[in-house]
GUMARVO-177068 format. One record per residue: residue in three letters; z, y, x of N, C-alpha, C in turn. Coordinates in steps of 0.1 Angstrom, whole numbers, plus 5000, padded with zeros to 4 digits. Example, Ala and Ser with C-alpha at 12.3 -4.5 7.8 and 13.67 -1.06 7.14 Angstrom:
<atoms>
ala507849435132507849555123507849675132
ser507149785128507149895137507950005129
</atoms>
This chain:
<atoms>
met502877964840502377904827500877914827
ser500177804824498677804824498177894813
lys496977934815496278024804496177934791
phe495877804793495677724781496977704773
tyr498077674781499377664774499777794767
leu499577904775499978034769499178064756
ser497878024756497078054744497677964732
ile498077844735498577754725499877824719
val500777864728502077934724501778054715
leu500878134720500578254712499978224698
met499178114698498578074685499678024676
leu500577944681501677894672502578004667
ile502878094676503678214671502978294661
ser501678314663500878384653500878314640
cys500678184640500678104628501978114621
trp503078104629504378114622504578244616
ala504178354623504378494618503678514605
thr502478444603501678474591502178384579
ala502978274582503378184572504878154573
ala505678264577507078244580507878184569
gln507478214557508278164545508178014543
asp507077954548506777814546507077724558
leu506877774570506977694582508177734590
pro508777644597509777674606509277734619
arg510077814626509777864639509577754649
pro508677764658508777664669510077694677
tyr510477584684511777594691511877714700
phe510777744707510777844717510777984711
ala510477994698510478124691511878164685
ile512878074687514178104682514878194693
pro515478304688516178394698517078324708
pro516878344721517678264731519178274730
asp519678394725521178404725521778314714
leu520978264704521478174694521578034699
his521078004711521177864716522577844722
gln523177954726524477934733525577874724
asp526177764729527177694722526777624710
ala525477604708524977554695524477404697
asn524877324687524377194686523177194676
ser523177294668522077314658521877464655
ile520677494650520377634647519777644633
thr520477704624519877724610518977834611
gln517677804610516677914610516677994597
leu516877924586516977984573517777904564
glu518677974556519277914544519078014533
asp518377974523518078064512518577994499
ile519578054493520178004480519878104469
ala519178064459518878154448519478094435
ile520378164428520978114416520578204404
asp519978134395519478204382520378154371
ile521278244366522078214355521378264342
arg520778174335519978214324520778244312
asn521878184310522978214300524178144304
ile525278154297526478084302526477934301
asn525377874295525277734294524177674304
lys523477764311522377714319522277784332
met522077714343521977774356520977694364
leu520077764371519077704380519377744394
val519577644403519877674417518777614426
ser518177704434517077674443517577694457
lys517477594466517877604479516777564489
lys516777634500515877604511516577614524
lys516577514532517277514544516377464556
ile516277544566515477504578516477504590
val516677384595517677374606517077294617
thr517277354629516777284642517977214648
ile517777084650518776994656518576984671
leu519477024679519277034693519776904700
asn520676834694521176714701521876624690
lys522376504694522976414684524176474677
ser524876554684526076614678525676714666
gly524476764666524076854656523476784644
tyr523376654644522676574633523476604620
arg524776614620525476634608525276764601
his524576854608524276984602522976994594
ile522276874593521076874585521376904571
gly522376844565522876884552521876854541
ala520976754542519976724532520576634522
ile521476684514522176614503522076694490
ala521876624479521876694466522676614456
his523676674450524476604440523876614426
tyr524176504418523676514404524676424396
asp524676454383525476384373524876414359
asn525676394349525076404335524776554332
ser525476644339525176784336524476864347
arg524076794358523376844369522176754372
lys520976814369519676734371518976794383
ile518376704391517576744403516176754398
lys515576874398514176894394513176864405
lys513576904417512676884429513576864441
ile513076774450513776754463512776694473
glu512776754484511876704495512376754509
ala511876684519512276734533511076704542
lys510876794551509776774561510476794575
val509876724584510376724598509276774607
tyr509676864617508776924626509276904640
asp508276884650508676874664508977014670
glu509277014683509677134689508577244689
his507377204687506277294687505877344673
gly506677294663506377344650505377254642
met505077134647504077054641504776944632
glu504276934620504876834610504676694615
ile505876614615505776474619506276384609
glu507076434599507576344588507576424575
his507376354564507476414551508176314541
phe509376364536510176274527510076334513
lys509776244503509776284489510976224482
gln511176254469512476214463512676064464
asn511675984463511875834464512375784478
asp512175874488512575844501514075874504
phe514775944495516175974497516975854492
ser518075834498519075724494519875774482
asp519975694472520775724460522175664461
leu523175744463524475694466525575754457
ser526675684456527775734449528375854456
ala528775954449529176084455530676084456
val531375974453532875964454533275854463
glu534575854466535175764475535175624469
gly535375524478535375384473536475344464
gly537575414464538675384455538575444441
thr537375494438537175554424536675444415
leu537375434403537075334394535875364385
phe535975494380534875544371534375674376
ser533075694377532575824380531075824377
asp530575944372529075954370528476044381
ser529276074391528776164402528076084412
arg526776124415525976064425525376164434
lys524676124445523976214453522776144459
leu521776234462520576184470520776244484
ala520576154494520876194507519776144516
leu519376234525518276194535518976124547
arg518576004549519075924560518075924571
tyr518076034579516976044589517776064603
phe517475974612518075974625517076004636
pro516876124640515876154650516176094664
glu515176054671515375994684515176094695
asn514376194692514076304702514476434697
phe514876524706515376654703514676754712
pro514476884707514876934694513876884683
val514476884671513676854659514076944647
thr513176984639513477084628513277014615
val514277024606514176974592514177084582
val513177074574513077174562513477094550
phe514477144543514977074531514977164520
glu514377124508514277204496514777124484
val515577184476515977114464516177224453
val515777184441515977264429516777184419
ser517977244414518777174405518977254392
asp519077184381519277244368520577204363
leu521477304360522877274356523177324342
asp523977244335524377284322525777354322
asn526377354334527677414336527477544344
thr528277644341528377764349529777794354
ala530577694354531977714358532077714374
phe531277634380531277634395529977694400
ile530177804408528977874414529177854429
glu528177804435528177774450528477914457
pro529377914466529678034474528678064484
phe528678184489527878224501528678194513
leu528278094521528978044533527978014544
pro527578114551526578094562527078004573
tyr528378014577528977924587529577804579
lys529077684581529777564575530477474585
asp530277504598530877424608530777494622
tyr531477444631531377494645530077454651
tyr529677514662528577484670527277494662
asn527177584653525977604645525677754644
ser524577794649524177934648523177954637
val522978084633522178114621521278224624
val519978194622518978304624518978394612
glu518978334600518978414587519578334576
ser520378404568520978344556520878434545
lys520378384534520178474522520778404510
tyr521278494501521978444489521778544478
ser521478494466521278584455521678514442
ile522178604433522578554419521878654410
lys521278604399520778684389521278634375
ile521878724367522378684354521478744343
arg520978654335520078704324520878774313
arg521978704308522778764297524078684295
gly524978744288526178674283527378674292
ala527378724304528578724312528578834322
thr529778854328529878954339530278884352
leu529578914363529878854375530978914383
his531878834388532978884397532678824411
thr532978904421532778864435533978894443
lys534278804453535278834463534678814477
leu534578924484533978924498535078914508
met534878814517535878794528535178794542
asn535778864551535278874565533878914566
ile533379004557532079054557531979184565
asp531179184576531079294585529679354585
glu529479434596528179514597526979424598
arg527179294601525979204602525379164589
phe526079204578525679164565525179284556
glu524179264549523779364539523879304525
his524579374516524779324503524679424492
glu524379384480524279474469524779404456
leu525579474449526079424436525679524425
asn525079464415524679534403525279474391
asp525079524379525579464367525179324364
asp523879294368523279164365522879094377
ser523179134390522779064401523679094413
phe523578994423524179014436523378954447
thr523179024458522378974469523179004482
ile522978914491523578934505522778864515
thr522578924526521778864537522478884550
ala522278794559522778804573521778744583
ser521878794595520978744605521678744619
asn521178654627521578644641523078624642
leu523578514636524978474637525178374648
lys525878404658525978314669526978204666
ala526778084673527677974670529078004674
ile529977944666531377954668531977834675
val532777854685533377744692534877734688
pro535377614685536777604680537677644691
glu538877694687539877724697541177664692
ser541977614701543277544697544177644690
his544977594681545977674674545477804669
ser544277804662543677914656543677894641
pro543377994633543177974618542077874616
ser542077804605540977714602539677784599
leu538577724601537277784600537177864587
ile537577804576537377864563538177994562
glu539178014570540078134569539378254576
phe538478234585537978354592536478374592
val535778274587534278294586533878384574
pro532778454575532278534564531978444552
gln532278494540532078414528532178504516
val531478464505531578534492531778434481
ile532878454474533178364462532678444450
thr531978374441531478444429531978354416
ala532178424405532578364393532178444381
leu531978384369531678454357532978474349
asp533078584342534278604333534278514321
val533078474317532878374306531878274311
phe532278144309531478034315531377924305
ser530577824308530477704301530777584310
tyr531577494304531977374312531877254303
glu530877174305530577054297530577084282
gly529977204278529877244264531077324259
glu532077334267533277414263533077554269
lys533277654261533177794265534477834271
gly534477874284535677914291535878064293
asp537178104294537478244296538178264310
ala537478334319538078354332538278504334
ser538578574323538778724324540178754331
ser541078654330542378664337542978524339
trp543878514348544478384350545278344338
arg545878434331546578394318545578334308
asn544478404306543478344297542778214302
phe542678204315542078084320543077964318
gly544377994320545277884317545277844302
asn545177944293545177914279543877834276
trp542777864282541577784280541777644285
met542377624296542677484301543477404291
glu544477474286545377404277544677364264
asp543777454259543077424247541977324249
ala541177334260539977254262540277124269
leu541277124278541477004286542676924283
phe543776994278544976924276545476904262
asp544776964252545276974239545576834232
asp544676744235544776614227545076494236
ile545676514247545776394256547276364260
asn548176424253549676394256550276294247
asp549476204241549976114231550775994238
ile551875964233552775854237553175774225
asp552975644226553275564214554775554211
ser555175514199556575514195557475424203
glu556875314208557675214215558075284229
thr557075344235557375414248558375534246
lys558175604235559075714232560475664231
ala560675554224562075504222562675464236
glu561775404244562275364258562675484266
ile561875594265562175714273563475774268
lys563675784255564875844250566075764254
gln565975634255567075554259567375574274
leu566275584282566475604296567275734300
val566975844292567575974296568875994288
ala569275904279570475924271571675954279
pro571975884290573175904298573276034305
tyr572176104306572176224315572176354306
thr572576464312572676584305571776694310
thr571476704323570676814328569176774328
his568276874328566876844329566576784343
arg567176824353566976764367567276614367
glu568376574361568776434361567776354353
lys567376404341566476334333565076324339
ala564676434345563376434352563276334363
lys564376324371564376224382564276084377
val564976044366564875914360563475884355
leu562875984349561475964343560475954354
tyr560676034364559676034376559675894382
gln560875834384560975704390560475594380
tyr560575624368560075534357558475534359
met557875654359556475664361555975594374
gln556675614385556275554397556275394396
ser557275344389557475204388556375134380
lys555675204372554675134363553275184364
thr552975274374551575324375551175314390
arg549875324392549275334405548075424405
tyr547775474416546675574417545275504418
ile544375544410542975504411542175634406
ser541175664414540375784410539475754398
val539575844388538775834376538075974374
gln536775984376536176114375535076114364
val535676104352534776114340535576204330
gly534876254320535476344310535476484314
ile534676564308534576714311534476734326
gly533476674332533176694346534176654355
gly535076554351536076504361537376594361
trp537476694352538576774352539576744340
lys539076684330539876644319540576514322
pro541976514321542676394324542476284313
met542676154317542776054307543976074298
arg543876024286544976034276546175964282
ala547376024279548675964283548775824278
ser548375794266548575664260547675554268
glu546575594273545675504281546375474295
val546975574301547675554314548875454311
asp549575484300550775404296550375254294
glu549175234288548675094285548175034298
leu547275104305546575044317547375044330
gly548275144331549075144343548475204355
tyr547375284354546775354365546175484360
gly545775564370545175694367544975764380
asp544275874379544075964391545076074391
cys544976174400546076274400546176354387
lys545076374381545076444368545776364357
ala545376234356545976154346547376124348
leu547776094360549176064363550076194361
thr549576304365550276434363550476454348
asn549476444340549476464326550476354319
tyr550376234324551176124319552676164321
thr552976204333554376234336554876354328
lys553976454327554276574318554576524304
ser553776434299553876384285555276314283
leu555676234293556976164293558076264292
phe557876374300558976474300559076544287
glu557876564280557876634267558676554257
val558576424258559376334249560876354251
ala561276384263562676404267563076544266
gly562176634261562476774260562576854273
ile561876804283561976874296560676954298
pro560777084300559577164302558877124316
ala557577124316556877094329555477154328
tyr554977194339553677264340552677184349
tyr551577154343550377104350549977204361
thr549777154373549577244384548377204392
ile547477304396546277284403546377344417
leu545977274427546077334441544977274450
his544877334461544077274472544977194481
ser544777064480545576964488544976944501
ser545676974512545076964525546176984536
pro546076914547547076944558546977084563
ile545777144562545577284565545777364553
lys546777454553547177534542545977614536
arg545777604523544777684516545277724502
asp545177844499545677904487544677894476
ile545077894463544177934452543978084453
ser542778124454542478264455542878344442
ser543978414444544578484432543678594426
asp542878654435542178774431540778754426
ile540378624423539178594416539478474407
val539278494394539678384385538478284384
ser538778164387537678064387538277924388
met537477824386537877684388537977654403
gln539177634407539477614421540377484423
gly540577444435541477334438540877194437
asn541577094443541076964443542176854440
his543276904435544376814433545276864422
ala546076774415546976814405548376754408
ile549376834406550776794407551576854395
leu552876824394553676874383554776974388
ala554877074380555977174383557077164372
val558277154376559377144366560377264369
pro560477354359561477464361562877414363
asp563577474373564877434377565677564380
gly566077634370566677764372565677864377
glu565977934389564978024394563977954403
asp564077824405563177754414562377654406
met561477584413560677484407560877354414
ile560877244407560877104413559377064413
trp558877034425557476994426557376844427
leu556476784419556376634418554976594421
glu554876514432553576444435553576314427
cys552576304418552576194408551676074412
thr550976084423550075984427550675874436
ser551875894441552475804450553675724444
gln553675594446554775514441555975524450
asp555875594462556975594471557575724474
thr556875834470557375974474558676004467
pro559676054474560976084467560876194457
phe561676204448561776304437561876444444
gly560876534441560976664446560376694459
phe559776584466559176604479557676614478
ile557076714484555676724483554976724497
gly555676754508555076734521554076834525
lys553376814536552576904543551276944535
asn550776844527549476874520549576964508
ala550776984503550977064491551977184492
ser552677184503553777284504553277414509
asp553977524506553777654512552377704509
arg551977714496550677764493550677814478
asp549777904475549577954461548877854453
val549377824441548877724432548777784418
leu548077724409547977764395548777674387
ile549777724379550477644369549977684355
val549877584346549477614333550777604324
thr551177724319552377734311551977764297
pro552977754287552677794273552177934272
glu552578024282552078164281550778184288
gly550178074294548878084301549078054315
gly547978084323547978044337548778144346
lys549378104356550178184365549978134379
ile549878224389549778194403551178194409
val551678084414552978084420552878014434
his553978014441553977954455554877834455
thr554377724462555077604463556177614474
lys556977514475558077524485557577524499
lys558277614507557977614521559177544528
tyr558777444536559777374544560077454557
thr561377484559561677574571561677494584
thr561777564595561777494608562977404609
gln564177444603565377354604565177234595
glu564477254584564377134575563477034580
asn562477074589561476974594562076924608
glu563076834606563876794618563576654621
leu563576624635563576494640564776474649
leu565776394646566976364654566776234661
thr566776244674566576124683567876094690
thr568475974688569575934696569275804702
gly569875774714569575644720570475614732
leu570375484735571075434747570075364756
val569975414769569075364778569775304790
arg569475184793570175114805569075084815
leu569375134827568575114839569074994847
asn568274904851568674794860568274814875
glu568674734884568474754898567074744902
glu566174684894564774674897563974794891
gly564674884885563975004879563474984865
ala563774874859563374854845564374914836
ile563974944824564875004814564874924801
lys566074924794566174874781566674984772
ala566075014761566375124752566675084738
glu567675144732567975124718567875274712
val566975294702566675424698566875434682
ala567375544678567375574664566675714662
leu565675714653564975834650565175864635
ile565675984632565876024618565076144615
ser564176134606563276254603563476304589
arg563376434588563476504575562376604573
gly562276654561561276754558559876704560
val558976784565557576744568557476634578
gln558476634588558476524598558776394591
tyr559576394580559776274572558476224566
gly557676324560556376284554555376234564
gln555476284577554576234587554976094592
arg556276064592556675934599556975824589
ser557375854577557575754567556275684563
gly556375554560555175484557554875374568
ile555375404580555075304590555775174587
asp556875174579557575054576556774964567
lys555675014561554874934551553674884558
gln553474904571552374854579552674714585
thr551674654590551874524596552574534609
ser553174434614553874434627552974474638
glu551774434637550774464648550474614648
ile550374674637550074824636551374894641
gln552574844637553774914641553974904656
asp553674794662553774774676552874874683
glu551674884679550674974684551075124683
tyr551675154671552175294668553175334678
tyr554175254681555275294690554875294704
lys553975204708553375214721552575344723
ser551975384713551275514714552275634714
tyr553275624706554275724706554975744719
trp555175634726555775644740554675614750
asp553575674749552475634758552675684772
tyr553675764775553975804788554775694796
ile555175594789555975484795554975364797
asp554775324810553975214813554775084811
asn554074974809554674834808555774824798
ile555474884786556474884775556274764766
thr557374714762557374604752558274634741
ile557774634728558674664717559374534713
asp560674534712561374414709561874404695
lys562374514689562874514676562474634669
met562274624655561974744647562674724634
ala563374824629564074824616563974964610
phe563874964597563575094590564575104578
glu564875234575565675264564565175394558
glu564775394545564275514538565275554528
asn565875674529566775724519566175824510
lys565775784498565075874489565975974482
glu567275944482568276044476568376164485
glu568676144498568776254507567476284515
val566476214512565076234517565176234533
phe565376114539565276104553564775964556
phe564175944568563575814572564175784585
lys564775664587565375624599564675504605
glu564275524618563575414625564575374636
thr564875244637565675184647564775094656
ile564675124668563675064677564375014690
ala564074894694564574854708563274814716
phe563274864728562174834737562674814751
lys561774764760562074754774560774794781
ala560974834794559774874802560074844817
leu559174774823559274744838558874874846
asp559574884857559174984867559175124862
tyr560075154853560175294848560675384859
ala561675344866562175424878561375364890
arg560875464899560075424910560775454923
lys560575374933561075404946560175494954
ala560775584961560075674970560875684983
gly560475594992561275575004562675525001
glu563675595005565075545002565575594989
glu564775674982565175734969564575664958
ile565275674946564775614933564575734924
ile563375744919563075864910563075814895
leu563975874887564075834873563775954864
pro562675944857562276054847563476064837
leu563876184835565076204827564876184812
asn563776244806563476244792562776114789
val563476014784562875884782562275874768
leu562875934758562575904744561776004736
asn561676134741560876234733560276334742
arg559376294750558776374761557576444756
ser557476574757556276654754555376654766
thr554176594764553176594775551976684772
tyr552176764762551076844757551076984764
ala549877024768549677164773548377214766
pro548477334759547277384752546077414762
asp544877414756543777444764543777594769
arg543177614781543077744787541777814782
tyr541877944779540678014775540578144783
lys539478164789539278294797539278414788
asn538678404776538578514767538878464753
arg540178454750540578404737540078504726
gln539378444716538778524705539578544693
arg540278434689540878434676542478434677
gln543078464665544478464665545178334669
leu546378344673547178224674547878204661
lys547678084656548378044643549077914645
leu550377924643551277804643551677774628
ser551077674622551177654608552477594604
leu552977514612554177424609555277444619
gly556477484613557677494622558377354621
phe558977324633559777204633560877214644
met561877124643562977124653563276974657
asp563176944670563576814675564976834682
lys565876744679567176734686567376594692
asp567676594705567776464711569176454718
glu569776334718570976304726570876164730
val570776134743570576004748571575974759
glu572175854758573175814768572375724778
ile572575754791571875684802572875604810
ile572775474811573675394819572975354832
leu573575384843572975344856573675224862
pro572975144870573675024877574775074886
glu575774984888576875014897576375034911
ser575274974915574774984929574075114932
met573875204922573175324924574075444924
ser573675544932574475664933573575784929
ile574075884923573376004919573276104930
gln572076134934571876234945571476374939
phe570776374928570376504923570176494907
leu570776604901570576614886569976754884
pro568976764875568376894872569376984865
glu569177114868569977214861569577234847
arg570377304839570077324825568877414824
ala567977374815566777454813566777524799
gln566377644798566377714786565177814785
val564477814774563277904772563377954758
glu563278084756563278144743562078234742
thr561278214731560078294729559978324714
pro559078414709558878424695558278304688
tyr557678214697556978104691557777974691
gly558877974698559777854698560877864708
lys561677764708562877764718562977624724
tyr563577614736563777494742564977494751
thr565777394750566877374759566977224763
ser567377204775567677064779568777064790
glu569676964790570676954800571176814801
val571676784813572276654815573676664819
glu574576594813575976594816576376464823
lys577076474834577576364842578876324837
val578976214829580176174823580976094833
ser580276014841580975934852579875914862
asp580275844873579275814883578075734878
his578175664867577175574863576775594848
lys577175714843576875744829576575884827
leu575375914821574876044818574576064803
ile574776184799574276224785573276334786
tyr572076304781570976394781570776454767
arg570776594767570676664754569476754755
arg568776764744567576844743567376894729
thr566877024728566377074715565077144718
phe564177134709562877194710562377224696
ser562077354694561577404681560377484682
ile559577484672558377574670558577654658
glu558277784659558377874647556977904642
pro556777884628555477914623555278064623
gly553978104624553578244624552178264628
thr551678384626550278414631550478544639
tyr549778534651549878634661548478674666
gly548478784673547178834679546678734690
pro545378744693544778654704545478664717
glu546078784720546778804733547978714734
ala548578674722549778594722549578444727
tyr548278404726547978264730548378234744
lys548178324753548578304767550078284769
glu550878354761552278344762552678204756
tyr552078174744552378044738552077934747
arg550877934754550477834763551477824775
ser551977934780552977934790554177864786
phe554577894773555777834768555677684767
arg554577634762554377484761554277424775
lys553677494784553577434798554977424804
lys555877524801557277514806557977394799
val557777374786558377264779557877134786
lys556677124789556077004795556776984809
arg556877084816557477074830558877034829
phe559677094820561077064819561276914814
asp560376874805560476744800560076634810
asp559476684821559076584831560076584843
gln561276644841562176654852562776514856
lys563176504869563576374874565076374879
ile565676254878566876234885566576164898
ile567276194909567076124922568376034924
leu568075914926569175814929568975744942
thr570075694947569875604959570675474956
gln570275374964570875244962571375184975
</atoms>
């Protein structure tokens, strides 16, 4: 290194050291170990929350992030939300090159003003300012600062230094100060020796430094489950001018009933008369609930509406009845209001809706969740109703809502309960078929697939797609078969027994291949597992299998009269704590075979060392599913 360049480096480091609070570090001053596995490096994230009283909160954020490549661009995070109760007092961003020299400066007018909600939202006052900056050269450092003034104290931003994979953190700081009027509650999760924190009567602070980037691992807990985080909440809060009580889940539920639901269950006399006539032939609550659920589905559709007490207060039931649409809150409240007319108890339910299971945190009372469904008592159990779909069968909630802790609002207040868990046996796919092989090695197949449980939820709906999408879907499903042509598709959905049947006919050229005098016929035609989990030299995290399922296959294979069987695979069987597999082929006659197979996965969480065993199990399944029959002609 030349003396001149060295002097420049030392000067820059000296300048950074004397003004570290205002300027980003030059790229070369970031600790080298934080570069490993990183697409971006957060040099600093500083969140300061000043709760002046239960009606007013000032949030100041500063984030300095160095983007190392295009994949790290999404970690800039220069976005600020605003609405009628959240005002942006200050927002700006500066961009620095790898040497720490400023090259861009963005003020508030330079940010794009965008809707903060999805395109299907009919009404919403939620908006956001977003920096749309696309660097051409890397590394580049963005310094983003925003100060927001909030009239609500119901939602307090958590401490979450890791927000994504492939992002390391030099320093993360978080502080809350309460002036008066409330008590702060905190829930610390996955906080270790890298963190320093202090909780007093009127404040909370936590800092962390040198957090290395996290690399995703297959079949591990989701990021939010294992990263360090702190959730905070007030025992008394303000929400759109309404004073809330979060001292207990019971009191929180009572507040929701009084503040959000008290005046919105109105149904006009004409609809009431119609409801009473509909349920008159039935005696049980379950029968009546089913009729009214189907009535609701027949006359409403889902549209997001995010107005009224911060998007949490549902539309009035009478508005939904008149307009025929609503969001999850409105349709859930509307269904509940219909049930009230018929004398059926039902509870408004709040949950985290996601394919990745996430519970309402029961040990800190706060406004949580992103979705609403309805709970109907049925003896010792609950009937769970998804009210946003016109097609979902009565009592089916699927992968996004099952097997998780949720909040129900009862006449006695709020309660944390658990939704239905679909068992391995309930999540069934039954595949039956007839496969005919001709003398040229082509096959014709007639297949029936019947799915139940969560597999029903994953497969149903294809019948409502275009024929082009359906054709593409099945070619992808059987992607291990070359030269495939889908000839016929038929569908049957049974909402009473909750199953979905797909009847498919297809053909494929050259499925069986010649190898000298022999003909090689892959045995598993209709449900072959080609998946093998990734290999890790040093597995870091737990093995988590979130969903159990069971596949059962029985396929009749007809061979040409001109072919003779030379070799059939022996019965295969594998049993592990993570799942089971069996396959066998029965020779019914010289030209007729029956192939039977079962494959199941058991849900559970295991130590990191179990991953190697699970991977071995899946590799065996793949190998057995790839077994061949040898024929001669």
